[in-house]
N, C-alpha and C positions, 0 to 999 in steps of 0.2 A: 787518561781523560782526553777525549777527542774534541769536545766542545765545552768550554768553561765560561759560563756567564757570570757577570758581576755588575754592581752598580745599583741594585735595588735598595729600597729604603722607605722611610716614611717622609711624606712631604705634604704641605698644606695645599689646598685647592688653589690653582693659579700658579703654582710653582713648577719647577723643572727638575728633571733627572736625566742622566745619560747612562744608558746601559751599554756594556761592552761584552763581546763574546770572542774569545780567542779559540781558533780552530786548528786542528792539525791540517797539514798541507793537502793530504789526500781528499779531505772533505771540502776544503775551501777553494782550492785552485780550479778555476774553470766552471764552477758550479753555482747554482743559485743559493743565496743565503737569505735568511729571513728571521722574523720574530713572530711568535704566536703568544697568545695569552689565554689564561683560563681563570675565570672568576669562580668563587664558591658556588657549587650547584649548577654550573653552566658548562657547555662544551668548550673545547679548545678551538679558538678561532685565529686565523692568520691576521696579523696586524700590518705587516709590511714585508716586502721582499725586494731583493736587488740582484740583478744578474751579474755575471763576471764582467760584462761590458758597462755596467753602471745604470742600466735601466731599472726604474723603481716602480713599485705598485703599492698602493695603500688601501686599507679598509676605509670605507666612507666615514666611519666614526672618528678617525684620527687625521684625516686629510687636513692640511693646513696647520696642524699642531705638532705632529711627529715627523721626524726626518731620519731616514735610514741611509747609512753610508758604509763604505768598506775601504780598508787599507790593505791593498794586495801585498804590500811589502811585509806587513805584520800579520797577515792571515787573520785579521780581526774585522768584525762587523759591529757597527754601533747603531744605537737607536736614541736619538735626541728627542726627548719628550718635553714639550712646553705646554703651558696653559692646562696643566693637569686637572682632571675632574675626579670627584669621588667614584664615578663610574669606570674610571681607568684602573681601579684597584683590582689586582689579579696577580697570579704567578706568571711571569714572562719567561718564555722558553725561546732560546735561539735554535735554529735548525739549518742544516745544509742538505741539499738534495739535487738529484738529477733524475733521469728516467730509470735508473737502476737502483738507487738507494735513497733513503731518507733518514738522516741521523738527527737525534735530539740532544740538546744540552740538559743540564740538571734543573734549570729554572731558578729564577730570582724573584723574590716577592717585592711588589710595589704596592704601597698603601698610601692612598690619598685621603687626607682628612678634610672634612668640611668646616 
């Protein structure tokens, strides 16, 4: 397994979850890491990304609520999700990419109840 995501679950609206994704070194080192999500019947969209240098980018829908970070010593990327809304319900996928490849993890389900 090259990308192993964890941390999904069921949470009430307004609550928080922290997703983690452990990656193999060849995917993690020096590459962009990110999180995507796919809700039922919808396309997979990028939620957040972080470069090897720590520059971040967020979808407008999660700005101010979600924070992406990476631990280069542990080859792990995190997604801290606060003030969760029912609209955040989706399968969350971690990914690592550069101009030559794009790897996906297996996904972890986040369900936000109202």
